[in-house]
C-alpha positions as CSV (number, residue, x, y, z in Angstrom):
1,M,7.2,8.6,39.7
2,P,7.1,5.5,37.5
3,R,10.3,4.4,35.9
4,L,10.7,4.0,32.2
5,P,11.8,0.5,31.0
6,E,15.6,-0.1,30.8
7,K,15.5,-0.6,27.0
8,P,14.3,2.2,24.5
9,F,11.1,1.7,22.8
10,V,8.7,2.9,20.3
11,L,4.9,2.7,20.6
12,I,2.6,3.3,17.8
13,A,-0.5,4.3,19.9
14,I,-2.9,5.6,17.1
15,L,-3.0,4.6,13.3
16,S,-6.3,5.7,11.6
17,V,-7.4,6.2,8.1
18,L,-10.1,8.8,7.8
19,V,-12.6,8.5,5.0
20,S,-15.1,11.4,4.6
21,G,-18.6,11.1,3.0
22,C,-21.8,9.9,4.4
23,M,-24.0,9.7,1.4
24,S,-23.5,8.6,-2.3
25,A,-23.2,10.5,-5.4
26,N,-26.5,8.8,-6.4
27,E,-28.1,10.0,-3.4
28,H,-27.1,13.4,-3.8
29,Y,-28.5,13.5,-7.3
30,Q,-31.7,12.1,-6.1
31,Q,-32.0,14.8,-3.7
32,T,-31.3,17.7,-6.0
33,H,-33.4,16.3,-9.2
34,S,-37.1,16.0,-9.0
35,A,-38.8,13.1,-10.7
36,N,-40.1,15.1,-13.7
37,E,-36.5,16.3,-14.5
38,R,-35.0,13.0,-14.7
39,L,-38.0,11.5,-16.8
40,M,-38.1,14.1,-19.7
41,T,-36.3,12.3,-22.4
42,V,-36.3,11.9,-26.0
43,G,-37.2,8.3,-25.5
44,L,-40.2,9.3,-23.4
45,V,-41.4,11.7,-26.0
46,Q,-41.0,8.9,-28.8
47,K,-42.6,6.6,-26.6
48,E,-45.7,8.3,-25.1
49,I,-46.6,11.3,-27.5
50,S,-48.4,10.5,-30.6
51,K,-50.8,12.3,-32.9
52,G,-54.5,12.4,-31.8
53,M,-53.7,12.8,-27.9
54,S,-55.7,15.2,-25.8
55,A,-53.8,18.0,-23.9
56,G,-54.7,16.4,-21.0
57,Q,-52.9,13.0,-21.8
58,V,-49.7,15.1,-22.8
59,A,-49.8,17.1,-19.5
60,A,-50.0,13.7,-17.6
61,V,-47.0,12.4,-19.5
62,L,-44.6,15.4,-19.9
63,G,-46.2,18.0,-17.3
64,S,-46.8,21.7,-17.5
65,P,-45.0,23.3,-20.7
66,N,-42.5,26.3,-20.4
67,I,-44.4,27.9,-23.3
68,V,-48.0,28.3,-24.6
69,T,-48.4,30.2,-27.7
70,T,-50.3,30.1,-31.1
71,D,-49.2,28.9,-34.6
72,E,-50.0,30.4,-38.0
73,K,-53.3,28.3,-38.4
74,G,-54.4,29.8,-34.9
75,G,-53.8,26.4,-33.1
76,E,-52.3,26.1,-29.5
77,V,-48.6,25.2,-29.4
78,W,-47.0,23.9,-26.2
79,I,-43.3,24.1,-26.1
80,Y,-41.1,22.5,-23.3
81,D,-37.9,23.6,-23.4
82,K,-35.4,21.9,-20.9
83,I,-31.8,22.6,-20.2
84,S,-30.0,20.6,-17.7
85,T,-26.3,20.9,-16.6
86,D,-24.9,18.0,-14.6
87,V,-21.7,18.4,-12.7
88,T,-20.2,15.3,-11.0
89,Y,-17.3,15.6,-8.6
90,S,-15.3,12.6,-7.0
91,N,-12.9,13.1,-4.3
92,S,-11.2,10.6,-2.2
93,S,-8.9,11.2,0.6
94,A,-6.8,9.6,3.2
95,S,-5.3,10.7,6.5
96,S,-3.3,8.8,9.0
97,A,-1.9,9.8,12.4
98,A,0.6,8.2,14.6
99,L,1.7,9.0,18.2
100,L,5.2,7.9,19.3
101,L,6.4,7.6,22.6
102,G,9.8,6.8,23.4
103,G,11.9,6.3,26.6
104,G,15.6,6.7,27.7
105,T,17.9,4.4,29.6
106,S,18.1,4.7,33.2
107,G,21.7,6.1,32.9
108,N,20.4,8.9,30.4
109,A,19.7,12.1,31.4
110,G,17.2,12.6,28.5
111,G,14.0,11.2,29.9
112,G,12.2,10.1,26.9
113,G,10.2,11.8,23.9
114,L,6.8,12.3,22.8
115,G,6.2,12.4,19.0
116,F,3.4,13.2,16.6
117,G,3.2,12.6,12.8
118,S,0.6,12.6,10.1
119,L,0.2,12.0,6.4
120,S,-2.7,13.3,4.4
121,Q,-3.2,12.5,0.8
122,S,-6.4,13.5,-1.7
123,A,-7.1,13.3,-5.4
124,G,-10.3,14.5,-7.3
125,A,-11.8,14.7,-10.6
126,R,-14.9,17.0,-12.0
127,S,-16.8,16.4,-15.3
128,K,-19.5,18.9,-16.4
129,T,-22.3,17.9,-19.0
130,Q,-25.1,20.3,-20.5
131,R,-28.1,18.6,-22.2
132,T,-31.0,20.4,-23.9
133,L,-34.2,19.2,-24.9
134,T,-37.0,21.0,-26.7
135,V,-40.2,19.6,-27.7
136,V,-42.9,21.4,-29.7
137,I,-46.4,20.1,-29.7
138,K,-49.0,21.6,-32.1
139,Y,-52.8,21.1,-31.3
140,D,-55.9,21.2,-33.6
141,A,-58.9,23.2,-32.8
142,H,-60.2,20.2,-30.5
143,K,-57.3,20.4,-28.5
144,R,-55.7,17.2,-30.0
145,V,-52.1,16.8,-31.1
146,R,-51.7,17.5,-34.7
147,D,-48.1,17.6,-34.9
148,F,-45.3,17.3,-32.8
149,A,-41.2,17.7,-33.0
150,Y,-38.4,17.3,-30.7
151,H,-34.7,18.3,-30.6
152,A,-32.1,17.0,-28.0
153,S,-28.4,17.9,-27.7
154,R,-25.7,17.1,-25.3
155,F,-22.2,18.4,-24.8
């Protein structure tokens, strides 16, 4: 059986910090939102939609409407009603562990000791934002944009 050294010693064998998370928040967002959901904004409507556009041109810019109906003049009306809830959660955590070895002197009946200690700490924050965008596009008898309106809110 090997002999322990004459003088007591303490050896820190393991010290590690564990960081969790392999994917960034932006990468999670990209995976959970389609390109059309990210692109439907008031700015897009203001920039790309104008009176006189064909229904095909509008569909190419905004995609398919949620609702298709008619107005008081019998013209077709497309309604885009988008509701979005973004939840952001940020979490950070750290852990450390230590393996402690100890030895007794040759005259000591106690042979030594083994100890293990750990420390863990975490913190996080969460925010939730809801957005709505409603776009109403009215067409004339020739399927050209006669009028359009929009409303956006964020809370």
